[in-house]
py3Dmol code that shows the C-alpha trace and the ligand (Angstrom):
import py3Dmol

protein = """\
ATOM      1  CA  UNK A   1     149.841 217.169 394.597  1.00  0.00           C
ATOM      2  CA  UNK A   2     150.523 214.692 392.072  1.00  0.00           C
ATOM      3  CA  UNK A   3     152.166 211.381 393.077  1.00  0.00           C
ATOM      4  CA  UNK A   4     153.003 210.882 389.437  1.00  0.00           C
ATOM      5  CA  UNK A   5     155.921 213.123 389.225  1.00  0.00           C
ATOM      6  CA  UNK A   6     158.124 210.394 388.030  1.00  0.00           C
ATOM      7  CA  UNK A   7     157.356 207.658 385.596  1.00  0.00           C
ATOM      8  CA  UNK A   8     160.267 205.499 386.878  1.00  0.00           C
ATOM      9  CA  UNK A   9     159.417 202.106 387.592  1.00  0.00           C
ATOM     10  CA  UNK A  10     158.992 201.298 391.286  1.00  0.00           C
ATOM     11  CA  UNK A  11     161.614 198.657 392.388  1.00  0.00           C
ATOM     12  CA  UNK A  12     162.014 197.324 395.808  1.00  0.00           C
ATOM     13  CA  UNK A  13     164.921 199.643 396.186  1.00  0.00           C
ATOM     14  CA  UNK A  14     162.498 202.644 395.325  1.00  0.00           C
ATOM     15  CA  UNK A  15     160.018 201.188 397.948  1.00  0.00           C
ATOM     16  CA  UNK A  16     162.724 201.200 400.487  1.00  0.00           C
ATOM     17  CA  UNK A  17     163.458 204.918 399.626  1.00  0.00           C
ATOM     18  CA  UNK A  18     159.944 205.919 400.094  1.00  0.00           C
ATOM     19  CA  UNK A  19     159.787 204.088 403.506  1.00  0.00           C
ATOM     20  CA  UNK A  20     163.001 205.732 404.646  1.00  0.00           C
ATOM     21  CA  UNK A  21     161.605 209.108 403.676  1.00  0.00           C
ATOM     22  CA  UNK A  22     158.389 208.492 405.626  1.00  0.00           C
ATOM     23  CA  UNK A  23     156.383 208.437 402.500  1.00  0.00           C
ATOM     24  CA  UNK A  24     153.267 206.034 402.853  1.00  0.00           C
ATOM     25  CA  UNK A  25     152.956 203.148 400.236  1.00  0.00           C
ATOM     26  CA  UNK A  26     149.521 203.228 398.414  1.00  0.00           C
ATOM     27  CA  UNK A  27     148.795 199.622 397.576  1.00  0.00           C
ATOM     28  CA  UNK A  28     145.561 198.158 395.892  1.00  0.00           C
ATOM     29  CA  UNK A  29     144.817 194.644 394.623  1.00  0.00           C
ATOM     30  CA  UNK A  30     144.715 194.135 390.826  1.00  0.00           C
ATOM     31  CA  UNK A  31     143.801 191.218 388.677  1.00  0.00           C
ATOM     32  CA  UNK A  32     143.668 192.403 385.138  1.00  0.00           C
ATOM     33  CA  UNK A  33     145.452 194.392 382.521  1.00  0.00           C
ATOM     34  CA  UNK A  34     142.975 197.157 382.218  1.00  0.00           C
ATOM     35  CA  UNK A  35     142.723 197.966 385.898  1.00  0.00           C
ATOM     36  CA  UNK A  36     146.399 197.389 386.283  1.00  0.00           C
ATOM     37  CA  UNK A  37     146.970 200.369 383.624  1.00  0.00           C
ATOM     38  CA  UNK A  38     144.293 202.400 385.405  1.00  0.00           C
ATOM     39  CA  UNK A  39     146.000 201.988 388.960  1.00  0.00           C
ATOM     40  CA  UNK A  40     149.433 202.497 387.444  1.00  0.00           C
ATOM     41  CA  UNK A  41     148.466 205.757 385.871  1.00  0.00           C
ATOM     42  CA  UNK A  42     146.818 207.002 388.915  1.00  0.00           C
ATOM     43  CA  UNK A  43     149.916 206.806 391.296  1.00  0.00           C
ATOM     44  CA  UNK A  44     149.428 203.328 393.039  1.00  0.00           C
ATOM     45  CA  UNK A  45     152.906 202.189 394.278  1.00  0.00           C
ATOM     46  CA  UNK A  46     152.224 198.454 394.697  1.00  0.00           C
ATOM     47  CA  UNK A  47     149.751 196.267 392.989  1.00  0.00           C
ATOM     48  CA  UNK A  48     148.886 193.044 394.694  1.00  0.00           C
ATOM     49  CA  UNK A  49     147.611 190.170 392.679  1.00  0.00           C
ATOM     50  CA  UNK A  50     145.905 188.924 395.652  1.00  0.00           C
ATOM     51  CA  UNK A  51     144.309 185.508 396.269  1.00  0.00           C
ATOM     52  CA  UNK A  52     141.160 187.709 397.199  1.00  0.00           C
ATOM     53  CA  UNK A  53     140.470 187.106 393.493  1.00  0.00           C
ATOM     54  CA  UNK A  54     138.782 183.894 394.793  1.00  0.00           C
ATOM     55  CA  UNK A  55     136.236 186.024 396.552  1.00  0.00           C
ATOM     56  CA  UNK A  56     135.828 189.027 394.250  1.00  0.00           C
ATOM     57  CA  UNK A  57     136.369 187.512 390.692  1.00  0.00           C
ATOM     58  CA  UNK A  58     135.455 183.907 391.232  1.00  0.00           C
ATOM     59  CA  UNK A  59     132.419 184.306 393.733  1.00  0.00           C
ATOM     60  CA  UNK A  60     133.940 181.803 396.245  1.00  0.00           C
ATOM     61  CA  UNK A  61     133.219 182.521 399.999  1.00  0.00           C
ATOM     62  CA  UNK A  62     136.940 181.902 400.832  1.00  0.00           C
ATOM     63  CA  UNK A  63     140.368 182.004 399.200  1.00  0.00           C
ATOM     64  CA  UNK A  64     141.061 178.380 399.400  1.00  0.00           C
ATOM     65  CA  UNK A  65     139.946 177.165 396.050  1.00  0.00           C
ATOM     66  CA  UNK A  66     142.496 179.648 394.228  1.00  0.00           C
ATOM     67  CA  UNK A  67     145.310 177.648 392.548  1.00  0.00           C
ATOM     68  CA  UNK A  68     148.712 178.405 391.132  1.00  0.00           C
ATOM     69  CA  UNK A  69     147.299 178.432 387.712  1.00  0.00           C
ATOM     70  CA  UNK A  70     144.943 181.287 388.610  1.00  0.00           C
ATOM     71  CA  UNK A  71     147.413 183.206 390.353  1.00  0.00           C
ATOM     72  CA  UNK A  72     149.922 182.877 387.271  1.00  0.00           C
ATOM     73  CA  UNK A  73     147.115 183.904 384.728  1.00  0.00           C
ATOM     74  CA  UNK A  74     146.279 186.999 386.663  1.00  0.00           C
ATOM     75  CA  UNK A  75     149.900 187.932 387.371  1.00  0.00           C
ATOM     76  CA  UNK A  76     150.625 187.778 383.771  1.00  0.00           C
ATOM     77  CA  UNK A  77     147.523 190.060 382.846  1.00  0.00           C
ATOM     78  CA  UNK A  78     148.496 192.535 385.577  1.00  0.00           C
ATOM     79  CA  UNK A  79     152.129 192.708 384.374  1.00  0.00           C
ATOM     80  CA  UNK A  80     151.056 193.345 380.932  1.00  0.00           C
ATOM     81  CA  UNK A  81     148.959 196.214 381.935  1.00  0.00           C
ATOM     82  CA  UNK A  82     151.504 197.894 384.183  1.00  0.00           C
ATOM     83  CA  UNK A  83     154.504 200.028 383.369  1.00  0.00           C
ATOM     84  CA  UNK A  84     155.431 201.638 386.603  1.00  0.00           C
ATOM     85  CA  UNK A  85     153.921 200.073 389.848  1.00  0.00           C
ATOM     86  CA  UNK A  86     155.676 197.213 391.771  1.00  0.00           C
ATOM     87  CA  UNK A  87     153.787 193.930 391.332  1.00  0.00           C
ATOM     88  CA  UNK A  88     153.442 191.400 394.110  1.00  0.00           C
ATOM     89  CA  UNK A  89     151.605 188.058 393.986  1.00  0.00           C
ATOM     90  CA  UNK A  90     150.156 185.876 396.533  1.00  0.00           C
ATOM     91  CA  UNK A  91     151.183 182.275 396.897  1.00  0.00           C
ATOM     92  CA  UNK A  92     147.794 180.599 397.070  1.00  0.00           C
ATOM     93  CA  UNK A  93     146.664 178.063 399.763  1.00  0.00           C
ATOM     94  CA  UNK A  94     148.511 174.686 399.670  1.00  0.00           C
ATOM     95  CA  UNK A  95     151.376 176.011 397.317  1.00  0.00           C
ATOM     96  CA  UNK A  96     153.959 176.827 400.009  1.00  0.00           C
ATOM     97  CA  UNK A  97     153.213 175.263 403.363  1.00  0.00           C
ATOM     98  CA  UNK A  98     154.581 171.743 402.751  1.00  0.00           C
ATOM     99  CA  UNK A  99     158.410 172.786 402.567  1.00  0.00           C
ATOM    100  CA  UNK A 100     160.741 175.601 401.655  1.00  0.00           C
ATOM    101  CA  UNK A 101     161.390 173.744 398.396  1.00  0.00           C
ATOM    102  CA  UNK A 102     157.828 173.594 397.481  1.00  0.00           C
ATOM    103  CA  UNK A 103     157.580 177.345 398.223  1.00  0.00           C
ATOM    104  CA  UNK A 104     160.498 178.141 396.112  1.00  0.00           C
ATOM    105  CA  UNK A 105     159.192 175.996 393.195  1.00  0.00           C
ATOM    106  CA  UNK A 106     155.932 177.964 393.227  1.00  0.00           C
ATOM    107  CA  UNK A 107     157.388 181.398 393.944  1.00  0.00           C
ATOM    108  CA  UNK A 108     159.638 180.786 390.912  1.00  0.00           C
ATOM    109  CA  UNK A 109     156.646 180.208 388.723  1.00  0.00           C
ATOM    110  CA  UNK A 110     155.020 183.501 389.914  1.00  0.00           C
ATOM    111  CA  UNK A 111     158.293 185.280 389.303  1.00  0.00           C
ATOM    112  CA  UNK A 112     158.555 183.776 385.854  1.00  0.00           C
ATOM    113  CA  UNK A 113     155.129 185.197 385.358  1.00  0.00           C
ATOM    114  CA  UNK A 114     156.381 188.702 386.287  1.00  0.00           C
ATOM    115  CA  UNK A 115     155.714 189.075 389.939  1.00  0.00           C
ATOM    116  CA  UNK A 116     158.675 191.163 391.629  1.00  0.00           C
ATOM    117  CA  UNK A 117     157.706 189.787 395.125  1.00  0.00           C
ATOM    118  CA  UNK A 118     155.633 186.956 396.556  1.00  0.00           C
ATOM    119  CA  UNK A 119     153.271 187.133 399.604  1.00  0.00           C
ATOM    120  CA  UNK A 120     152.833 184.309 402.013  1.00  0.00           C
ATOM    121  CA  UNK A 121     150.758 183.879 405.170  1.00  0.00           C
ATOM    122  CA  UNK A 122     152.114 182.916 408.396  1.00  0.00           C
ATOM    123  CA  UNK A 123     154.059 183.615 411.440  1.00  0.00           C
ATOM    124  CA  UNK A 124     156.923 181.794 413.266  1.00  0.00           C
ATOM    125  CA  UNK A 125     156.281 178.587 411.346  1.00  0.00           C
ATOM    126  CA  UNK A 126     156.964 180.214 408.081  1.00  0.00           C
ATOM    127  CA  UNK A 127     160.248 181.999 409.098  1.00  0.00           C
ATOM    128  CA  UNK A 128     162.336 179.101 407.721  1.00  0.00           C
ATOM    129  CA  UNK A 129     160.660 179.213 404.443  1.00  0.00           C
ATOM    130  CA  UNK A 130     161.033 183.021 404.230  1.00  0.00           C
ATOM    131  CA  UNK A 131     164.828 182.658 404.926  1.00  0.00           C
ATOM    132  CA  UNK A 132     165.020 179.943 402.194  1.00  0.00           C
ATOM    133  CA  UNK A 133     163.183 182.139 399.678  1.00  0.00           C
ATOM    134  CA  UNK A 134     165.090 185.220 400.358  1.00  0.00           C
ATOM    135  CA  UNK A 135     168.502 183.700 400.479  1.00  0.00           C
ATOM    136  CA  UNK A 136     167.771 182.519 396.885  1.00  0.00           C
ATOM    137  CA  UNK A 137     166.673 185.891 395.538  1.00  0.00           C
ATOM    138  CA  UNK A 138     162.888 185.844 396.049  1.00  0.00           C
ATOM    139  CA  UNK A 139     161.534 189.009 397.864  1.00  0.00           C
ATOM    140  CA  UNK A 140     159.069 187.940 400.393  1.00  0.00           C
ATOM    141  CA  UNK A 141     156.121 189.911 401.753  1.00  0.00           C
ATOM    142  CA  UNK A 142     154.851 188.111 404.941  1.00  0.00           C
ATOM    143  CA  UNK A 143     151.286 188.387 406.098  1.00  0.00           C
ATOM    144  CA  UNK A 144     150.032 188.123 409.807  1.00  0.00           C
ATOM    145  CA  UNK A 145     147.060 189.136 411.770  1.00  0.00           C
ATOM    146  CA  UNK A 146     143.893 187.967 410.165  1.00  0.00           C
ATOM    147  CA  UNK A 147     145.082 185.660 407.598  1.00  0.00           C
ATOM    148  CA  UNK A 148     141.918 184.682 405.156  1.00  0.00           C
ATOM    149  CA  UNK A 149     143.804 181.433 404.095  1.00  0.00           C
ATOM    150  CA  UNK A 150     143.388 180.356 407.782  1.00  0.00           C
ATOM    151  CA  UNK A 151     139.866 181.284 408.168  1.00  0.00           C
ATOM    152  CA  UNK A 152     138.711 177.946 409.454  1.00  0.00           C
ATOM    153  CA  UNK A 153     141.526 177.682 412.039  1.00  0.00           C
ATOM    154  CA  UNK A 154     140.701 181.251 413.207  1.00  0.00           C
ATOM    155  CA  UNK A 155     137.065 180.611 413.511  1.00  0.00           C
ATOM    156  CA  UNK A 156     136.099 183.278 411.080  1.00  0.00           C
ATOM    157  CA  UNK A 157     137.058 186.879 409.994  1.00  0.00           C
ATOM    158  CA  UNK A 158     137.631 188.369 413.449  1.00  0.00           C
ATOM    159  CA  UNK A 159     140.006 190.923 414.867  1.00  0.00           C
ATOM    160  CA  UNK A 160     143.310 189.419 415.737  1.00  0.00           C
ATOM    161  CA  UNK A 161     146.012 190.317 418.479  1.00  0.00           C
ATOM    162  CA  UNK A 162     143.412 191.754 420.845  1.00  0.00           C
ATOM    163  CA  UNK A 163     144.710 190.584 424.224  1.00  0.00           C
ATOM    164  CA  UNK A 164     148.329 191.167 425.556  1.00  0.00           C
ATOM    165  CA  UNK A 165     149.343 187.728 424.935  1.00  0.00           C
ATOM    166  CA  UNK A 166     148.100 187.520 421.233  1.00  0.00           C
ATOM    167  CA  UNK A 167     149.655 191.077 420.711  1.00  0.00           C
ATOM    168  CA  UNK A 168     153.125 189.819 422.163  1.00  0.00           C
ATOM    169  CA  UNK A 169     152.789 186.552 419.977  1.00  0.00           C
ATOM    170  CA  UNK A 170     152.307 188.829 416.778  1.00  0.00           C
ATOM    171  CA  UNK A 171     155.334 191.037 417.865  1.00  0.00           C
ATOM    172  CA  UNK A 172     157.360 187.961 418.102  1.00  0.00           C
ATOM    173  CA  UNK A 173     156.152 186.754 414.852  1.00  0.00           C
ATOM    174  CA  UNK A 174     156.953 189.982 413.042  1.00  0.00           C
ATOM    175  CA  UNK A 175     160.460 190.048 414.373  1.00  0.00           C
ATOM    176  CA  UNK A 176     161.118 186.530 413.398  1.00  0.00           C
ATOM    177  CA  UNK A 177     159.935 187.177 409.863  1.00  0.00           C
ATOM    178  CA  UNK A 178     162.009 190.372 409.515  1.00  0.00           C
ATOM    179  CA  UNK A 179     164.970 188.472 410.827  1.00  0.00           C
ATOM    180  CA  UNK A 180     164.241 185.764 408.260  1.00  0.00           C
ATOM    181  CA  UNK A 181     164.575 188.505 405.496  1.00  0.00           C
ATOM    182  CA  UNK A 182     160.985 189.553 404.734  1.00  0.00           C
ATOM    183  CA  UNK A 183     161.068 192.724 402.732  1.00  0.00           C
ATOM    184  CA  UNK A 184     157.569 193.788 403.849  1.00  0.00           C
ATOM    185  CA  UNK A 185     154.914 192.907 406.351  1.00  0.00           C
ATOM    186  CA  UNK A 186     151.179 192.941 405.682  1.00  0.00           C
ATOM    187  CA  UNK A 187     149.163 193.229 408.850  1.00  0.00           C
ATOM    188  CA  UNK A 188     145.508 192.589 408.744  1.00  0.00           C
ATOM    189  CA  UNK A 189     142.721 193.368 411.257  1.00  0.00           C
ATOM    190  CA  UNK A 190     144.350 194.185 414.368  1.00  0.00           C
ATOM    191  CA  UNK A 191     143.945 196.963 416.838  1.00  0.00           C
ATOM    192  CA  UNK A 192     145.466 200.347 415.561  1.00  0.00           C
ATOM    193  CA  UNK A 193     147.650 200.704 418.637  1.00  0.00           C
ATOM    194  CA  UNK A 194     149.230 197.150 417.795  1.00  0.00           C
ATOM    195  CA  UNK A 195     149.558 198.180 414.147  1.00  0.00           C
ATOM    196  CA  UNK A 196     151.564 201.372 415.371  1.00  0.00           C
ATOM    197  CA  UNK A 197     153.738 199.343 417.720  1.00  0.00           C
ATOM    198  CA  UNK A 198     154.569 196.912 415.055  1.00  0.00           C
ATOM    199  CA  UNK A 199     155.440 199.683 412.684  1.00  0.00           C
ATOM    200  CA  UNK A 200     157.709 201.350 415.261  1.00  0.00           C
ATOM    201  CA  UNK A 201     159.369 198.233 416.179  1.00  0.00           C
ATOM    202  CA  UNK A 202     160.230 197.118 412.650  1.00  0.00           C
ATOM    203  CA  UNK A 203     162.868 198.193 410.153  1.00  0.00           C
ATOM    204  CA  UNK A 204     160.822 197.040 407.124  1.00  0.00           C
ATOM    205  CA  UNK A 205     157.468 198.510 405.852  1.00  0.00           C
ATOM    206  CA  UNK A 206     154.267 197.399 407.273  1.00  0.00           C
ATOM    207  CA  UNK A 207     151.293 197.516 405.009  1.00  0.00           C
ATOM    208  CA  UNK A 208     148.069 197.755 406.903  1.00  0.00           C
ATOM    209  CA  UNK A 209     144.521 196.603 406.074  1.00  0.00           C
ATOM    210  CA  UNK A 210     142.286 197.321 409.299  1.00  0.00           C
ATOM    211  CA  UNK A 211     145.622 198.020 411.291  1.00  0.00           C
ATOM    212  CA  UNK A 212     145.115 201.673 411.815  1.00  0.00           C
ATOM    213  CA  UNK A 213     146.719 204.767 410.258  1.00  0.00           C
ATOM    214  CA  UNK A 214     150.355 204.473 411.521  1.00  0.00           C
ATOM    215  CA  UNK A 215     151.347 201.675 409.294  1.00  0.00           C
ATOM    216  CA  UNK A 216     154.093 202.436 406.487  1.00  0.00           C
ATOM    217  CA  UNK A 217     151.450 201.945 403.823  1.00  0.00           C
ATOM    218  CA  UNK A 218     147.733 200.780 403.261  1.00  0.00           C
ATOM    219  CA  UNK A 219     146.078 198.073 401.091  1.00  0.00           C
ATOM    220  CA  UNK A 220     142.483 197.575 400.078  1.00  0.00           C
ATOM    221  CA  UNK A 221     140.811 195.169 397.784  1.00  0.00           C
ATOM    222  CA  UNK A 222     140.049 196.986 394.596  1.00  0.00           C
ATOM    223  CA  UNK A 223     136.364 195.816 394.464  1.00  0.00           C
ATOM    224  CA  UNK A 224     135.802 196.743 398.124  1.00  0.00           C
ATOM    225  CA  UNK A 225     137.198 200.326 397.713  1.00  0.00           C
ATOM    226  CA  UNK A 226     134.921 200.743 394.448  1.00  0.00           C
ATOM    227  CA  UNK A 227     132.048 199.539 396.135  1.00  0.00           C
ATOM    228  CA  UNK A 228     131.448 196.733 393.643  1.00  0.00           C
ATOM    229  CA  UNK A 229     131.896 193.525 395.754  1.00  0.00           C
ATOM    230  CA  UNK A 230     128.393 192.408 396.538  1.00  0.00           C
ATOM    231  CA  UNK A 231     129.199 190.587 399.733  1.00  0.00           C
ATOM    232  CA  UNK A 232     129.687 192.043 403.287  1.00  0.00           C
ATOM    233  CA  UNK A 233     132.516 194.541 403.546  1.00  0.00           C
ATOM    234  CA  UNK A 234     134.720 195.003 406.643  1.00  0.00           C
ATOM    235  CA  UNK A 235     134.668 198.010 408.884  1.00  0.00           C
ATOM    236  CA  UNK A 236     138.230 198.909 407.451  1.00  0.00           C
ATOM    237  CA  UNK A 237     136.771 199.512 403.905  1.00  0.00           C
ATOM    238  CA  UNK A 238     135.997 202.952 402.605  1.00  0.00           C
ATOM    239  CA  UNK A 239     134.237 203.225 399.136  1.00  0.00           C
ATOM    240  CA  UNK A 240     136.282 205.748 397.413  1.00  0.00           C
ATOM    241  CA  UNK A 241     134.017 205.828 394.230  1.00  0.00           C
ATOM    242  CA  UNK A 242     131.336 207.575 396.337  1.00  0.00           C
ATOM    243  CA  UNK A 243     131.678 211.224 395.369  1.00  0.00           C
ATOM    244  CA  UNK A 244     134.089 210.697 392.633  1.00  0.00           C
ATOM    245  CA  UNK A 245     133.305 211.333 389.020  1.00  0.00           C
ATOM    246  CA  UNK A 246     135.361 208.199 387.644  1.00  0.00           C
ATOM    247  CA  UNK A 247     137.139 205.239 388.757  1.00  0.00           C
ATOM    248  CA  UNK A 248     140.545 207.158 387.898  1.00  0.00           C
ATOM    249  CA  UNK A 249     139.280 210.007 390.346  1.00  0.00           C
ATOM    250  CA  UNK A 250     138.433 207.266 393.079  1.00  0.00           C
ATOM    251  CA  UNK A 251     141.932 205.793 392.795  1.00  0.00           C
ATOM    252  CA  UNK A 252     143.686 209.124 392.874  1.00  0.00           C
ATOM    253  CA  UNK A 253     141.643 209.964 396.107  1.00  0.00           C
ATOM    254  CA  UNK A 254     142.732 206.687 397.671  1.00  0.00           C
ATOM    255  CA  UNK A 255     146.253 207.490 396.807  1.00  0.00           C
ATOM    256  CA  UNK A 256     146.004 211.049 398.254  1.00  0.00           C
ATOM    257  CA  UNK A 257     144.250 209.787 401.425  1.00  0.00           C
ATOM    258  CA  UNK A 258     146.949 207.197 402.092  1.00  0.00           C
ATOM    259  CA  UNK A 259     149.710 209.582 401.386  1.00  0.00           C
ATOM    260  CA  UNK A 260     148.315 212.214 403.433  1.00  0.00           C
ATOM    261  CA  UNK A 261     147.442 209.856 406.307  1.00  0.00           C
ATOM    262  CA  UNK A 262     143.727 210.709 406.245  1.00  0.00           C
ATOM    263  CA  UNK A 263     142.799 207.020 405.283  1.00  0.00           C
ATOM    264  CA  UNK A 264     142.078 204.982 407.543  1.00  0.00           C
ATOM    265  CA  UNK A 265     140.040 207.319 409.644  1.00  0.00           C
ATOM    266  CA  UNK A 266     138.853 206.429 413.150  1.00  0.00           C
ATOM    267  CA  UNK A 267     135.743 204.654 411.868  1.00  0.00           C
ATOM    268  CA  UNK A 268     137.964 202.341 409.773  1.00  0.00           C
ATOM    269  CA  UNK A 269     140.040 201.064 412.796  1.00  0.00           C
ATOM    270  CA  UNK A 270     139.703 198.682 415.640  1.00  0.00           C
TER     271      UNK A 270
END
"""
ligand_1 = """\
8
KIV
O 144.544 188.750 398.798
C 144.320 189.736 399.117
O 143.656 190.715 398.646
C 144.983 190.177 400.336
C 144.396 191.492 401.135
C 144.859 191.293 402.579
C 144.837 192.703 400.567
O 145.943 189.540 400.835
"""
view = py3Dmol.view(width=600, height=400)
view.addModel(protein, "pdb")
view.setStyle({"model": 0}, {"cartoon": {"style": "trace"}})
view.addModel(ligand_1, "xyz")
view.setStyle({"model": 1}, {"stick": {}})
view.zoomTo()
view.show()
């Protein structure tokens, strides 16, 4: 089955329709115009200009050195390369935590660069900022669970929400972000059972990465799913280029696997 039946640009409204219809949302990161065009023509619904560019493009060991200027540059490139997919961009470390006003100033710069939504990291403490942005017309994608921008506070890249108290905290965070107006929730590296519970509990799409098969959609870092990142890859990564004849085919296989629910499989979950 082709997921490219329509060339219609994917808006937030279209994403809402997919969610309501139970269609899984296939998301990948993108950082440049050529790959954006490739993902676009092969059925990706959402392209995330992720601050993971600090790792996969710049070679840093964390995302912390990434700046607003980097995010604007890569957002502009991705937007130039895409015609159909929805484009979201990460607010980088230090660009939104100070105050809702700082977040709005920087979110506005990303939207002027072409982003249709901004993603920010954080739970309860960010709810006020999420409300401030959404009430002023900025669609927000909130990110909880393992949040790479907090790698030092979390003590490394480890599975989150494992015990009952941590799982409950995450549910409270998710509800408060939804209430504040978040349009989507990214959940990273948590037990699959918690991913399923969060997805059931919320009325906004959950996009999982290492959060099990029951999320409303899935995301991977492009360089991970093509097997070109030289660093250590997490359990939740599958190399879709293995067995594919081209990068186009690998992306099509990813889209199919996400839409059909065959990715992530048991071996990719916690
Ligand atoms: O920056 C990024 O790539 C992310 C991932 C979790 C998809 O936020």
